[in-house]
N, C-alpha and C positions, 0 to 999 in steps of 0.2 A: 418861298422860293429857296431861301438859304437852307431850310430844313430838308427840302427835296434834294438839294445838291449834297448836303452832308450825309444823306441816307446811303450814298454810294461808297462812303468810307474810303476815299482816295486821298493820297497825300497831294501837296501842292505840285510836286514834281510829276506825279502821275496825271494830274489834271492838265499840266502844261504839255506833257507828251501826247495826251489824248487830243488836245486842241491842235497840236502840231499835225497829228495824223489827219484830223478833219481838214485843216488847211491844205495839206498835201493832196487830199482827194480833189478839192476844188482846182488846185494847180494842175494836176495831172489830166483832168477832164477838159481843161480849156487852154492849157499852155504847153508845159513840158511833160510829155508822157512818162518819162523815166522816173518822175517823182513818186509815182504810185507804188513802186516796188517796196518802199519803206513803210507803208501804212500798216499792213497786217503784222509784220514782226514787231512794230512798236506796240500795237494793241495786244498782241499775244503775250508780250512781257508783262502786261498790266492785268488782263482779265482771263488769260488762258487761250490756248490755241483754237479750239472749236468755237468758244464763245466769241473770240475776236472775229472769226469768219462771219458769224451771224450778225454781230454788232455793226460791222462796217458795211455789210451788204446794202441796207436801206440808204446809207449815205452815198455809197457808190452809185446806186440807182438814181438818186437825186442828182448826183454829178453828171450822170449820163444825159439827163434832160438838158443840161447846159451844152454838152457837146453836140447833141442832136439838133438843138436849136440853132447852132452856128454852122453846122456842116450837113444839115439834113438833105440837101439837094445833090450831094456828091457821092452817094453810096453806090457800090457795084453789087447789085442784088444777086447776080449770078454767082459771084464769089461767096457771098454770105450763104446762099442756098446750098452750095457745094460743101461748105464747112459745117453747117449747123447739125445735120443728122449725126455726124461723128462726134461733134462736141456734146450732143445730148447723151450719146453712149458713154463718153468720158465722165459726164456729170453723174450718170447712174453708177459707174464704177467707183467714183469718188465718194458717193453717198454710201455705198456698201462698205468700202474700206473704213471710212470715217466712223461708221456705226460700230465697228468691231475693235477699235483701238482706244487706248486711254490717252489722256491729254498730253503726257510727256512724249509719246510716240507721235501724236498729232503735231505737236510743236516741232519735233525733229523733221517731220515730212515738210512742214512749212519752210523750215530752214533750208532743206535740200532744194526745194523749188525756187526759193529766193536766190540761193547761190547759183543754181542753173540759169535763172533769169539774168543774174549779173554777168555770168559767162557769155550768154547769148548776146546781151547788150554790148559788152566790150568787143566781142567778135564782130557783131554787125556794124559797129561804128568804125571798125578798122579794116573791114573787108574791102577787097579791091572791087572797083566798079564793074569789072568785066567778069567777075566770078558768077557762074551760073548756079542759081538755086533751083532744085527740081520743081517743075510745074507739071506734076502728073497726079493721077487719081490716088496712088498709094501715098503720096506726100500729103495730100489733103486728108486722107484717112488718119495717118499718123499724127499730123499736127492737130486735127480736130479732136481726137481722143485724148491726146496729151494736154491740150488746151482746156478741155472740159474737166479733166481730172484735177489739174492744177487749180483751176478756177473754183471747183467745189471745195477742195481741201483748204486753200488759203487765199482765194481771190488773187492768185498769182500767175495768171495766164498771159499777162501783157506782152512779155518778151517772146513767148512761144508763138502767139498768134501774129505778132508783128513780123516774125521771121517768115510766116506763110504769106502775109500781105506783101512783104518785100519781094517775094518770088513773082508776084503779079505785075511788078514794075509799074505800080500806080504813080500818078502825079501826086503832089502834096494834098490837094483838096480831095481827090478820090480816096487816098489813103486814110485821111482823117475822117471823111464821111463814112466809109466802109467800117472802120474801126468803131466809130461812135454807135452806129446802128447795131453792129454785131454784139458789142458788149452790153448794150441796153437790153437786147433780146435775151442774151445768156443770163444776165443778172435777174431779169424778170422770171425766167425759168427756174432759177435757184430759190426764189423767195418761198414758194410753197414747200420746197424740200427742207428748208431751214425751219419753217414754222411748224409743219406737221410731223416731220420725221426726226430731225435733230433737236427740235424745240429750242433753238438758240435765238429765235426772234420771238419776243414776248413783250408784255407791257413794260416790264422793267428795262429791257434792252432798248426798246423804242424811246423810253423816257431819257435814257442816257444819250441816245442818238440826237434827240431834240436839243439837248444842251450843247451839242457840237455843231449844230446847223450854222450858227454865226461864223464859226471857223471855216466851214465849207464855203460859205458865201464870200468870206474874206479871201480864201484861196482862189476862188473863181475870179474874183476881181484882179488879184495878182496875176493869174494866168492870162487874163485877157489884156490887161493894161500895162503891166510892169515887166513881165518876163521877156517881152519883145525887146526891151532895152538892156536886159542882162545877158552877157555872153553865155551861150548855152553850155559850152564845154566845161568851164569851171563849176557851174551850177550842177551839172550832171555828175561830175567827179565827186563833189561833196555828197550828193545823194547816194551814189554807189558806195562810197566809203562808209557812210552811216548805215546803209542797208547791210553791208557785210558784217559790221559790228553787231547790229541787231540780230542778224541770223545766227551768228556764232554764240550770242548770249542765250539763244533758245536751246542750244544743244550742249552748252558747257555748264 
């Protein structure tokens, strides 16, 4: 087992950050959604941009199972059906762009989407309750394409899709259930793209992911049991700050 771990040739710091990323996946799927924005920039700084997108995808898919398990009965399938065709188009665009650029540009695009996600999160958390977000077909098209593209490039669609779901004026359970099913479907659609086109999911990346599964389970436990007792605002501020730092490190 130790030889298997050593074969990845990572430092103690890199292993620590990798396990932190795994824990954040568990937390974001079962507790505080904002935690997920830090995952890909953390991993991109360790294994590279495109590799990070592929490496984290199976872990995100596993985290989706936790979310669907707890909120499966609350999805708004009409909303998911309206968004998915355009999300699929965004995935195709992301697949094409990602196939044409080198890793430095890939990491820069991840950083841009993380910073965009931070801006949307801050705006959303401070927006006035009576501000109307468009609920029209063209808004679904734009959000779907952008969400799919960001998801394919850096698994970074959370803040974008959340803005669309916000426009639906869902209650808490409907919001969580719709998000859970939407992301599970999107992540399942991305799996063959990473395996057969980008080849970023293979036996070696899956082996690395297996080593992070305990961290994902620990994060899920934290998300379910402990984050309810932690004030969300300070936690989110810490996540946003570290996400900004991680994004800037990808482009500096």
